[in-house]
C-alpha atoms as one frame of an Amber mdcrd trajectory, in Angstrom:
protein
  54.856 -35.023 172.947  54.214 -33.501 169.519  57.822 -34.218 168.587  57.258
 -37.848 169.526  54.163 -38.360 167.380  55.811 -36.490 164.505  58.381 -39.298
 164.318  56.071 -42.148 165.339  52.642 -41.380 163.943  51.109 -44.509 165.464
  51.709 -43.080 168.947  48.459 -41.905 170.556  48.822 -38.375 171.893  47.700
 -39.334 175.392  50.113 -42.256 175.556  52.988 -39.970 174.607  52.019 -37.482
 177.287  51.836 -40.227 179.885  55.245 -41.589 178.892  57.035 -38.270 179.362
  54.910 -36.776 182.150  56.883 -38.043 185.134  60.235 -36.924 183.716  58.797
 -33.585 182.595  57.268 -32.733 185.958  60.242 -34.121 187.879  62.422 -31.591
 186.048  60.431 -28.717 187.542  60.154 -30.371 190.954  63.955 -30.608 190.984
  64.237 -26.904 190.110  61.802 -25.904 192.900  60.208 -23.305 190.624  56.588
 -24.009 191.571  56.630 -26.148 194.697  53.385 -24.803 196.136  51.541 -25.496
 192.885  52.749 -29.091 192.931  51.693 -29.486 196.571  48.198 -28.215 195.702
  48.023 -30.572 192.721  48.979 -33.530 194.920  46.283 -32.529 197.400  43.721
 -32.225 194.597  44.720 -35.722 193.477  43.816 -37.154 196.882  46.985 -36.731
 198.946  45.454 -34.621 201.700  48.698 -34.589 203.683  50.890 -33.527 200.757
  53.517 -31.034 201.850  56.339 -31.398 199.327  56.470 -30.892 195.571  57.671
 -34.489 195.224  54.281 -35.611 196.562  52.807 -34.602 193.206  55.095 -37.081
 191.444  53.924 -39.778 193.856  50.281 -38.872 193.178  50.915 -38.890 189.420
  52.524 -42.325 189.608  49.570 -43.633 191.633  47.084 -42.223 189.141  48.926
 -43.801 186.231  49.096 -47.143 188.055  45.403 -46.982 188.997  44.542 -46.323
 185.347  46.775 -49.163 184.168  49.005 -46.932 182.043  52.145 -46.928 184.175
  53.718 -49.586 181.969  53.705 -47.541 178.768  57.201 -47.444 177.290  58.640
 -45.400 174.473  60.491 -48.464 173.203  57.170 -50.276 172.734  56.317 -47.675
 170.093  59.624 -48.065 168.277  61.584 -45.253 169.888  65.314 -45.757 170.311
  67.772 -43.925 172.528  69.634 -42.801 169.426  66.728 -40.684 168.207  66.186
 -38.810 171.479  68.459 -35.870 170.516  66.435 -35.368 167.331  63.183 -35.489
 169.314  64.498 -32.779 171.621  65.603 -30.586 168.699  62.293 -31.082 166.930
  60.324 -30.217 170.046  62.132 -26.904 170.453  62.140 -26.070 166.732  58.491
 -26.799 165.982  56.709 -26.194 169.279  58.828 -23.411 170.755  55.799 -21.298
 171.652  54.519 -23.949 174.040  57.752 -23.748 175.999  56.917 -20.181 176.980
  54.220 -21.534 179.307  56.627 -23.684 181.307  57.424 -22.598 184.885  61.109
 -22.235 183.924  62.970 -21.975 180.647  63.836 -25.294 179.016  66.975 -25.519
 176.906  67.634 -28.109 174.210  69.752 -29.925 176.789  66.879 -29.878 179.290
  64.524 -31.331 176.682  67.003 -34.073 175.885  67.449 -34.851 179.585  63.665
 -35.164 179.979  63.408 -37.555 177.033  66.358 -39.566 178.361  64.803 -39.784
 181.822  61.474 -40.845 180.305  62.910 -43.453 177.984  62.157 -47.066 178.805
């Protein structure tokens, strides 16, 4: 998200996180690098019967809808598809240390794919 607010300073940090969260977490769900963690998160978010990593994405979507923030769109803050590659490069170049905490390595291409998946 820091790359997003670097280019669009009017973007609230929390709104940026919300806008990319589903795509970001879906990337790791698809890789199956921390399935049990996602199942536990879904359970902690009220899905007692959660048994799959994808259940976390469902719980996240419900939480965002319940909070009324599921409609946040990057385009509403002036983002365009054309600037997504620069956002991905900036994220890796300026915040590279944060990527070390991810459950799996993220390449520039992965970052771009996440931004593209998140873009609305």
